[in-house]
C-alpha positions in Angstrom: -28.7 39.3 -4.0 -27.6 41.9 -6.4 -25.5 45.0 -5.4 -25.2 48.4 -7.2 -22.6 48.7 -10.1 -19.1 49.6 -8.6 -19.5 47.9 -5.3 -16.5 46.0 -4.3 -17.4 42.2 -3.8 -15.3 39.8 -2.2 -15.5 36.3 -3.9 -13.8 33.0 -2.3 -13.0 30.3 -4.4 -12.7 26.9 -2.8 -11.3 23.7 -4.7 -12.8 21.8 -1.8 -11.2 19.2 0.1 -8.2 17.6 -1.2 -8.8 13.9 -1.8 -5.9 11.7 -1.6 -5.3 9.6 -4.9 -7.2 6.3 -4.8 -5.1 3.3 -4.2 -5.1 -0.5 -3.2 -2.7 -3.2 -2.3 -3.2 -6.9 -2.4 -1.3 -9.9 -1.5 -2.0 -12.4 -4.5 0.3 -15.3 -2.8 0.6 -16.9 -0.4 -3.1 -17.6 0.4 -4.0 -16.9 4.2 -3.3 -19.1 6.7 -0.5 -21.1 5.0 1.7 -23.4 7.2 5.9 -23.6 6.7 8.6 -25.0 8.3 11.4 -23.0 9.5 14.2 -22.0 6.9 11.2 -22.3 4.2 11.6 -19.4 1.8 8.2 -17.9 0.7 7.3 -15.9 -2.2 4.9 -13.1 -1.7 3.3 -11.7 -4.9 1.6 -8.1 -4.4 -0.3 -6.1 -6.6 -0.5 -2.4 -6.2 -3.0 -0.2 -7.7 -3.7 3.6 -7.7 -4.3 6.6 -9.7 -1.4 7.5 -11.7 -1.7 11.1 -10.6 -0.7 10.2 -7.2 2.8 9.3 -8.2 5.3 8.4 -6.8 4.2 5.3 -4.9 6.3 3.2 -2.5 5.5 -0.2 -1.8 7.0 -1.8 1.4 6.2 -5.7 2.3 7.1 -7.0 5.6 7.1 -10.3 7.2 6.6 -11.1 11.1 10.3 -11.2 11.6 10.4 -7.6 10.5 12.6 -8.3 7.4 11.6 -5.5 5.0 11.4 -5.1 1.1 10.9 -2.2 -0.5 10.4 -0.8 -4.1 10.5 3.0 -4.6 8.6 4.4 -7.8 6.4 1.0 -7.9 4.8 0.5 -11.2 0.9 0.2 -10.7 -1.0 -2.7 -12.0 2.2 -4.9 -12.3 2.5 -7.9 -9.8 5.5 -7.5 -7.8 7.3 -10.7 -6.2 9.2 -11.0 -3.0 11.1 -13.9 -1.3 11.6 -14.0 2.6 13.3 -16.6 4.3 11.2 -17.6 7.5 13.7 -18.2 10.4 11.4 -18.5 13.6 8.3 -20.5 14.6 5.0 -19.4 15.8 2.3 -17.4 13.6 2.9 -14.2 11.8 1.7 -12.2 8.9 3.1 -10.6 5.7 2.1 -7.0 5.4 1.8 -5.1 2.4 2.1 -1.0 2.6 1.1 1.3 -0.6 2.2 5.0 0.0 1.2 7.8 -2.5 1.0 11.5 -2.1 0.1 12.0 2.0 -2.0 8.4 2.1 -1.5 5.0 2.5 -3.2 1.4 2.4 -2.1 -2.0 3.8 -3.3 -5.4 3.8 -1.9 -8.6 5.5 -2.4 -12.4 5.2 -1.3 -14.4 8.0 0.8 -17.7 8.3 2.4 -20.0 10.7 5.6 -21.7 11.2 6.9 -24.9 12.5 
């Protein structure tokens, strides 16, 4: 409605909800379900993608033995490779985490070691 001239009016401005930056992480190698021998060295390739405005991004890749590789300020859109030596038999997974702003995404692929 309208108010008379000179009347005090409270105006509230809202920027709306704060949306985290859009991001994704993909393990491009190895393929899901691979079988390895104990002692194998496996190259894990990861593709981090996201909105550059959400920088800095941190990429973390871990295997079932809890060996961890981390890249601070990772370059988005560029594949990153990590080598892992598998020393225990059984089943497990490689897990990749991409953290940016106040949010994170993750993905994984499974493997087994005999």
